[in-house]
C-alpha positions in Angstrom: 0.0 0.0 0.0 1.4 3.3 -1.0 0.5 6.8 -2.2 1.6 7.6 -5.8 1.9 10.8 -7.7 1.6 10.9 -11.5 0.5 13.0 -14.4 -2.6 11.8 -16.3 -4.9 13.2 -18.9 -2.1 14.4 -21.1 -0.1 16.1 -18.3 -3.0 18.4 -17.5 -2.9 17.8 -13.8 -1.2 15.8 -11.0 -3.0 12.8 -9.8 -2.6 11.5 -6.2 -3.6 7.9 -5.7 -3.7 5.3 -3.1 -2.3 1.9 -4.4 -2.2 3.4 -7.9 -5.9 2.5 -8.6 -7.6 4.8 -6.1 -7.3 8.3 -7.5 -8.5 10.4 -4.6 -7.1 13.9 -5.4 -6.1 15.9 -8.5 -4.2 19.1 -8.6 -3.7 21.6 -11.4 -1.4 24.6 -10.9 -0.5 26.7 -13.9 -0.3 30.4 -14.6 -3.9 30.3 -15.9 -5.6 27.7 -13.6 -5.3 26.7 -10.0 -7.6 24.0 -8.5 -7.8 20.7 -6.8 -10.5 18.0 -6.8 -11.1 15.2 -4.4 -13.4 12.2 -3.8 -15.8 14.0 -1.5 -16.9 12.5 1.8 -20.7 12.7 2.2 -20.2 14.8 5.3 -18.5 17.4 3.1 -21.4 17.9 0.7 -22.7 21.0 2.5 -19.1 22.4 3.0 -18.9 25.9 1.5 -16.0 25.1 -0.9 -18.3 22.7 -2.7 -21.2 25.2 -3.1 -20.2 25.8 -6.8 -20.2 22.1 -7.7 -22.9 21.7 -10.3 -22.8 18.0 -11.1 -23.1 16.4 -7.7 -23.0 12.9 -9.2 -19.4 13.2 -10.1 -16.9 11.3 -8.1 -14.4 14.2 -7.9 -15.6 17.6 -6.7 -13.5 20.6 -7.8 -12.4 23.6 -5.7 -10.8 26.6 -7.3 -7.9 28.1 -5.4 -6.5 31.7 -5.2 -3.0 30.5 -4.2 -1.2 27.2 -3.6 -1.1 28.0 0.1 -4.9 27.8 0.1 -4.5 24.0 0.1 -3.7 24.3 3.8 -7.4 25.4 4.4 -8.6 22.1 3.0 -6.4 19.6 5.0 -9.4 17.9 6.6 -11.2 17.4 3.2 -8.1 16.0 1.6 -7.4 13.8 4.6 -11.0 12.3 4.5 -10.6 11.7 0.7 -7.4 9.8 1.4 -9.0 7.7 4.1 -11.9 6.9 1.8 -9.4 5.7 -0.9 -7.6 3.5 1.7 -10.9 2.0 2.9 -12.0 1.4 -0.7 -8.7 -0.4 -1.4 -8.9 -2.5 1.7 -12.5 -3.5 1.0 -11.6 -4.6 -2.6 -9.1 -7.2 -1.4 
């Protein structure tokens, strides 16, 4: 079991996965675009950063950032996404 970092979708963003198969976070940071997306925990559905999510059936919910340091404000959301990926991996074995 491990966390992996790789570029997918034609190098458009960085993917963070648990055991390679459980893509729980994506991050895009360019001069024109800065955002991250995560598997959302149901307890986060009413969390203000997710207010702008239109398609709530998507697996990953996207949050726009003003600065890379903004990620610090989302530690709990990212942590819960990682835990969900770990639980999903454990249940599939």
